[in-house]
C-alpha positions as CSV (number, residue, x, y, z in Angstrom):
1,M,-18.4,12.7,62.3
2,G,-16.7,13.8,59.1
3,G,-15.2,12.2,56.0
4,V,-15.1,11.9,52.3
5,L,-16.7,9.2,50.3
6,V,-16.0,8.8,46.6
7,K,-18.3,6.3,44.9
8,R,-19.3,4.9,41.5
9,L,-22.9,6.0,41.0
10,S,-25.1,6.4,38.0
11,W,-25.5,9.8,36.5
12,G,-29.1,10.4,37.7
13,S,-27.9,10.8,41.3
14,L,-26.9,14.2,40.2
15,V,-30.5,15.1,39.3
16,L,-31.9,14.4,42.7
17,M,-29.4,16.6,44.3
18,L,-30.1,19.6,42.1
19,V,-30.6,22.4,44.6
20,G,-29.1,25.8,44.5
21,S,-29.2,29.5,45.3
22,L,-28.5,32.2,42.6
23,G,-25.4,33.4,44.4
24,F,-23.8,30.0,44.7
25,A,-24.7,29.0,41.2
26,Q,-23.2,32.1,39.5
27,N,-19.7,31.5,41.0
28,P,-19.0,27.8,40.3
29,T,-15.3,28.2,39.3
30,E,-13.8,27.2,42.6
31,A,-15.9,24.1,43.0
32,R,-15.2,23.1,39.5
33,K,-11.5,22.8,40.0
34,W,-11.5,19.3,41.3
35,L,-12.6,17.9,37.8
36,E,-9.4,19.3,36.2
37,K,-7.5,16.2,37.1
38,Q,-6.8,14.0,33.9
39,A,-7.4,10.8,35.9
40,L,-10.9,11.9,36.7
41,Q,-11.6,12.8,33.1
42,V,-10.6,9.4,32.1
43,R,-12.9,7.8,34.5
44,L,-15.8,10.1,33.4
45,A,-15.0,9.1,29.7
46,Q,-15.5,5.5,30.8
47,R,-19.1,6.4,32.0
48,E,-18.3,6.4,35.7
49,I,-20.1,8.8,37.9
50,L,-18.1,10.5,40.7
51,V,-19.8,11.5,43.8
52,V,-18.1,13.2,46.8
53,C,-20.0,13.4,50.1
54,H,-18.2,15.3,52.8
55,R,-19.8,15.9,56.2
56,E,-18.6,17.9,59.1
57,S,-21.4,17.8,61.9
58,L,-24.5,19.1,60.3
59,L,-22.7,20.7,57.3
60,W,-22.9,18.7,54.1
61,D,-20.7,19.5,51.0
62,L,-21.6,17.5,47.9
63,K,-20.2,17.3,44.4
64,G,-20.3,15.0,41.5
65,A,-19.9,14.5,37.7
66,G,-20.9,12.2,35.0
67,Q,-21.7,11.8,31.3
68,V,-25.0,11.1,29.6
69,A,-25.2,10.0,25.9
70,V,-27.8,12.5,24.6
71,P,-27.6,15.8,22.7
72,E,-27.7,19.0,24.5
73,A,-31.1,20.2,23.4
74,F,-32.6,16.8,24.5
75,L,-30.9,17.1,27.8
76,E,-32.2,20.7,28.5
77,A,-35.7,19.3,27.7
78,K,-35.3,16.6,30.1
79,M,-33.9,18.7,33.0
80,M,-37.1,20.7,32.8
81,A,-39.6,17.8,32.4
82,F,-40.3,17.8,36.2
83,E,-43.6,15.9,35.6
84,E,-41.6,12.7,34.7
85,L,-40.0,12.5,38.1
86,K,-42.8,10.2,39.3
87,E,-42.1,7.8,36.5
88,L,-38.3,7.6,37.4
89,T,-38.9,6.5,41.1
90,E,-41.8,5.5,43.5
91,L,-39.9,7.7,46.0
92,I,-41.6,10.9,44.4
93,Q,-45.5,10.7,45.1
94,E,-46.6,14.1,43.8
95,V,-45.1,16.8,41.5
96,H,-46.5,20.3,40.9
97,W,-44.6,22.6,38.6
98,D,-45.5,26.4,38.5
99,S,-43.9,27.5,35.3
100,R,-44.7,31.2,36.0
101,A,-43.3,31.4,39.4
102,Q,-40.5,28.8,38.5
103,K,-41.3,26.8,41.6
104,L,-41.6,23.0,42.0
105,K,-43.5,21.4,44.8
106,L,-42.6,17.6,45.5
107,K,-44.1,15.1,48.0
108,F,-42.0,12.1,48.7
109,E,-42.2,9.0,50.7
110,G,-39.8,5.9,51.0
111,W,-36.5,4.8,52.1
112,G,-37.0,6.2,55.5
113,L,-37.9,9.6,54.1
114,R,-41.3,11.4,54.1
115,G,-42.3,15.0,53.5
116,N,-42.9,18.0,51.1
117,S,-40.3,20.4,49.6
118,L,-40.8,23.5,47.7
119,L,-38.0,24.4,45.2
120,Q,-37.1,27.7,43.6
121,I,-35.8,26.9,40.0
122,D,-33.3,29.1,38.0
123,F,-32.5,27.6,34.6
124,R,-30.0,29.4,32.3
125,P,-29.6,27.5,29.1
126,K,-27.3,30.2,27.7
127,G,-24.9,29.6,30.5
128,N,-25.5,25.8,30.6
129,L,-26.5,26.1,34.2
130,L,-29.6,24.8,36.2
131,S,-29.8,25.8,39.8
132,F,-32.4,25.9,42.5
133,E,-32.9,26.2,46.4
134,I,-35.4,24.4,48.8
135,V,-37.3,27.3,50.1
136,E,-39.9,25.6,52.0
137,G,-40.5,22.3,53.7
138,A,-38.1,19.2,54.1
139,F,-34.4,20.0,53.8
140,L,-34.9,23.7,53.8
141,G,-31.8,25.6,52.6
142,F,-30.4,22.7,50.5
143,K,-28.8,24.5,47.6
144,G,-26.6,23.8,44.7
145,H,-26.3,23.9,40.8
146,L,-25.9,21.6,37.9
147,E,-23.5,22.6,34.9
148,Y,-23.4,20.8,31.7
149,R,-21.1,20.9,28.6
150,A,-20.3,18.8,25.6
151,A,-17.8,16.0,26.3
152,K,-17.9,14.7,22.7
153,D,-20.6,14.3,19.8
154,Q,-23.9,13.5,21.3
155,V,-22.5,13.1,24.9
156,Q,-22.8,15.7,27.7
157,Q,-20.7,16.0,30.8
158,L,-22.4,17.3,33.9
159,A,-21.0,18.6,37.2
160,F,-23.0,19.1,40.4
161,Y,-22.1,21.0,43.5
162,G,-24.4,21.4,46.6
163,K,-24.4,22.4,50.2
164,Y,-26.8,21.5,53.1
165,H,-27.0,22.3,56.8
166,G,-29.0,19.9,58.8
167,K,-30.0,16.2,59.1
168,F,-31.5,13.7,56.8
169,W,-34.1,12.5,59.1
170,G,-35.2,9.0,59.0
171,F,-31.8,7.5,59.2
172,F,-29.4,6.9,62.3
173,D,-26.9,9.7,62.1
174,F,-23.8,7.3,61.9
175,F,-25.2,5.7,58.7
176,A,-26.8,8.9,57.2
177,P,-24.2,9.3,54.4
178,I,-24.4,5.7,53.4
179,A,-28.2,5.8,53.4
180,V,-28.4,8.9,51.4
181,E,-26.0,7.6,48.9
182,G,-28.0,4.5,48.7
183,V,-31.2,6.4,47.9
184,L,-29.3,8.5,45.2
185,D,-27.8,5.4,43.7
186,Y,-31.3,3.8,43.3
187,V,-32.8,6.9,41.6
188,A,-29.6,7.3,39.6
189,T,-29.9,4.1,37.8
190,S,-33.4,4.6,36.6
191,T,-32.9,8.2,35.6
192,R,-29.9,7.6,33.3
193,S,-31.4,4.6,31.8
194,R,-34.7,6.3,31.1
195,W,-33.1,9.4,29.5
196,E,-30.8,7.5,27.1
197,K,-33.7,5.1,26.2
198,D,-36.1,8.0,25.6
199,Y,-33.5,9.5,23.2
200,A,-33.1,6.3,21.4
201,R,-36.7,6.0,21.0
202,S,-37.1,9.5,19.6
203,L,-34.6,8.5,17.0
204,A,-36.6,5.5,16.1
205,H,-39.8,7.5,15.7
206,K,-38.0,9.7,13.2
207,K,-37.2,6.9,10.8
């Protein structure tokens, strides 16, 4: 079964899908072209999140974009604050971050999903790029990257691209794309809200 679904989702859905290999992350130009359309830029400016999920058999092609109202330095800090994942959703049960090896181990359970994944992280702030790849455990080989750039003052635009070959177990195959998007939408709402509230709180503390 193949198809394309474009949905309005909150920005944090992109965060959950952050998986990538170095080769894929270093050549984002082709995947970025879909955002060049003016109509999409207008929707992004209106705080819509665009997510495209294309599946052909076991091959998944995911991409998305959105904006978040925080400055770049704050966004970069949040992107690497992996310990906060447990606070964003009960789906994540345990988080272990090895800063020396740049590896992130996650244990998750809920929404028909259960397992452990080990991710190799590659964060390049000078290139405005974060990528990683699931190298062990559930969803092995799921890869992609997240780019970010200033959309306007104190607002960042993010673009995600990812690829995966396999099944998202726990779901009936026919409903898998809908179920996956449902999980992402749930995590998305809490992520975006949390990051913008944390930034507002940080400003209040400075007064």
